[in-house]
C-alpha positions in Angstrom: -47.2 -49.6 -50.4 -43.9 -50.9 -48.6 -40.4 -50.1 -49.1 -37.2 -51.2 -47.7 -36.0 -47.5 -47.5 -36.1 -45.6 -44.6 -36.4 -41.6 -44.2 -34.1 -40.6 -41.3 -34.3 -37.0 -39.8 -31.0 -35.8 -38.5 -32.4 -32.2 -37.6 -35.9 -30.9 -36.6 -38.2 -29.9 -39.8 -41.7 -29.5 -40.5 -44.1 -30.3 -43.4 -41.9 -32.1 -45.6 -43.3 -33.3 -48.7 -43.1 -37.3 -49.4 -43.3 -38.1 -52.8 -43.9 -41.6 -54.4 -43.0 -43.1 -57.9 -42.1 -46.7 -59.3 -38.4 -47.5 -59.2 -36.3 -45.4 -61.4 -39.3 -43.2 -62.5 -40.0 -39.5 -62.0 -42.0 -38.7 -58.8 -45.7 -38.9 -59.8 -47.7 -38.0 -56.8 -47.3 -36.6 -53.3 -48.0 -39.4 -50.9 -48.1 -37.1 -47.7 -46.3 -34.8 -45.3 -43.7 -35.7 -42.8 -42.4 -33.7 -39.6 -39.3 -34.6 -37.7 -39.0 -33.4 -34.0 -36.4 -33.7 -31.5 -37.2 -36.2 -28.7 -37.6 -34.5 -25.3 -34.1 -35.3 -23.3 -34.1 -37.8 -20.6 -32.6 -36.5 -17.1 -29.8 -39.3 -17.5 -28.9 -42.3 -19.9 -25.7 -44.3 -19.6 -24.3 -47.7 -21.3 -22.4 -50.1 -19.1 -20.7 -52.9 -20.8 -19.5 -55.8 -18.4 -16.2 -56.2 -20.3 -13.1 -53.9 -21.2 -11.8 -56.5 -23.9 -12.5 -55.5 -27.5 -14.6 -57.7 -29.6 -16.1 -59.8 -27.1 -19.9 -60.7 -26.7 -21.0 -59.7 -23.1 -23.9 -58.3 -21.2 -24.3 -54.8 -21.6 -26.7 -52.6 -19.3 -28.6 -49.4 -20.3 -29.7 -47.4 -17.6 -31.7 -44.4 -17.8 -34.1 -41.8 -15.7 -37.1 -40.2 -17.4 -37.6 -36.3 -16.8 -40.2 -35.4 -14.2 -40.6 -32.1 -15.9 -41.5 -33.4 -19.3 -44.7 -31.9 -20.0 -44.8 -33.7 -23.4 -44.1 -37.0 -21.8 -46.8 -37.2 -19.2 -50.0 -37.5 -21.6 -48.4 -40.6 -23.1 -47.2 -42.3 -19.9 -49.3 -44.2 -17.5 -52.5 -42.2 -18.6 -52.1 -42.6 -22.2 -54.9 -43.5 -24.6 -52.5 -44.7 -27.3 -49.4 -47.2 -27.3 -46.0 -45.8 -26.0 -42.8 -47.0 -27.6 -39.3 -47.0 -26.3 -36.6 -47.3 -29.2 -33.0 -48.1 -28.5 -31.0 -47.3 -31.7 -27.5 -48.6 -32.0 -25.5 -46.3 -33.8 -22.4 -48.0 -35.1 -22.7 -51.9 -35.5 -19.3 -52.4 -37.2 -17.3 -49.9 -34.9 -18.8 -49.6 -31.5 -21.6 -51.9 -30.3 -23.4 -54.7 -32.1 -26.7 -56.3 -30.4 -26.8 -60.0 -30.2 -29.9 -62.4 -29.4 -30.2 -63.3 -25.8 -31.5 -66.8 -26.1 -29.9 -70.1 -27.2 -31.9 -70.7 -30.5 -29.5 -73.2 -32.3 -28.0 -75.1 -29.6 -24.8 -72.8 -29.3 -23.5 -71.8 -25.9 -23.0 -68.2 -27.0 -25.6 -65.7 -28.1 -26.5 -65.6 -31.8 -25.7 -62.7 -34.1 -29.0 -60.9 -35.9 -28.4 -61.3 -39.5 -28.3 -58.4 -41.9 -31.9 -58.5 -43.1 -33.6 -60.2 -40.3 -36.1 -57.9 -38.6 -39.7 -57.7 -37.1 -41.7 -54.6 -38.4 -43.6 -52.2 -36.4 -47.1 -53.4 -36.0 -46.1 -57.1 -35.6 -44.3 -56.9 -32.4 -44.7 -59.9 -29.9 -43.9 -60.4 -26.3 -41.5 -63.4 -26.6 -39.3 -61.3 -29.1 -38.7 -59.0 -26.0 -37.1 -62.0 -24.3 -35.0 -62.7 -27.6 -33.6 -59.0 -27.3 -33.5 -58.1 -23.6 -32.5 -60.5 -20.8 -33.5 -58.3 -17.9 -35.8 -55.2 -17.6 -36.0 -53.4 -14.0 -37.2 -50.3 -12.5 -37.3 -48.6 -9.0 -41.0 -48.3 -9.2 -42.9 -50.7 -6.6 -45.0 -51.8 -9.6 -41.7 -52.9 -11.5 -40.8 -52.5 -14.9 -44.0 -52.4 -17.2 -45.1 -55.5 -18.9 -44.3 -54.8 -22.6 -47.2 -55.5 -25.3 -44.3 -56.7 -27.3 -41.1 -56.0 -29.1 -39.9 -55.5 -32.6 -36.7 -54.7 -34.3 -35.1 -53.3 -37.5 -33.1 -54.8 -40.1 -29.3 -53.5 -40.1 -29.5 -50.2 -42.1 -26.7 -48.4 -43.7 -26.4 -44.4 -43.9 -25.7 -43.3 -47.6 -22.9 -41.2 -46.5 -19.2 -41.2 -46.9 -18.7 -43.5 -43.9 -21.4 -46.1 -44.6 -22.1 -46.6 -41.1 -24.6 -49.4 -40.2 -27.2 -49.0 -37.6 -30.1 -50.9 -36.0 -33.1 -50.3 -33.8 -34.7 -52.2 -30.8 -38.2 -51.2 -29.9 -40.3 -52.1 -26.9 -44.1 -51.4 -27.2 -46.2 -50.9 -24.1 -49.9 -51.3 -23.8 -52.2 -48.5 -23.1 -52.1 -46.6 -19.8 -49.1 -49.0 -19.1 -46.0 -47.2 -20.3 -43.1 -45.7 -18.6 -43.8 -43.1 -16.0 -42.4 -39.5 -15.2 -42.5 -40.0 -11.4 -42.2 -43.4 -9.8 -43.5 -44.7 -6.2 -40.6 -46.3 -4.2 -40.4 -48.2 -1.0 -38.0 -47.1 1.7 -38.3 -48.7 5.1 -41.8 -49.7 4.4 -42.6 -46.3 3.7 -43.9 -45.3 0.1 -42.5 -42.0 -1.4 -42.5 -40.2 -4.8 -39.0 -40.5 -6.6 -37.3 -40.1 -10.0 -38.0 -43.0 -12.3 -35.1 -45.4 -13.0 -35.0 -47.9 -15.6 -32.4 -50.8 -16.5 -32.2 -52.9 -19.8 -29.8 -55.8 -20.0 -28.9 -57.2 -23.3 -26.1 -59.3 -25.3 -23.7 -57.4 -27.4 -20.4 -57.7 -29.2 -18.3 -55.0 -27.6 -16.0 -53.3 -30.1 -13.5 -50.6 -29.7 -14.6 -47.2 -28.3 -13.4 -44.8 -25.7 -15.2 -43.7 -22.5 -18.1 -41.1 -23.3 -18.5 -42.3 -26.8 -22.0 -41.8 -28.2 -23.0 -45.6 -28.5 -26.5 -45.4 -29.0 -29.9 -43.1 -28.9 -32.7 -44.0 -26.5 -36.1 -42.2 -27.1 
């Protein structure tokens, strides 16, 4: 069973019932249970637009540092048995930041806007899609940014609240034992040392109107 409706948790909650029914009918059966957990915080995360002009398409850099003390993170990093997923959720497409494609797909000189319903679902991630979503990936680690298994992205979603805020997610899937790290190895004057892991992502986006310190996206 597939549905275009998504359940979005705003606060942590445990063992919530998920029920199913045909459209417009009374709920017939319990489909399962759902738990929402708050992701562990990163040590730092910043968004760096390359323009100060509103309603302009420009490069935007996202930088973040993973926490060295995140005990929950270590089992799913470079020693993981499963796939690690990094999600970038743009929180307000209409008022703040709207991601665009990075490549020229239609002979245009400018990046192309992602249409409202265009998406690639989880499980269908492909490596070339990463190149369409991100123009650069960088890490201070001597091994570089881990090569993604593939990327996927959601359609444009709209919260059913009074503000009708539109949002969208980009996701990077890493292969087993090849995810982001909690401690990196850096080279300083030819000497290898342990250090905090710094990661950068660069993409195209339409930069709209917002002030310094605005909450533009979630990264988890």
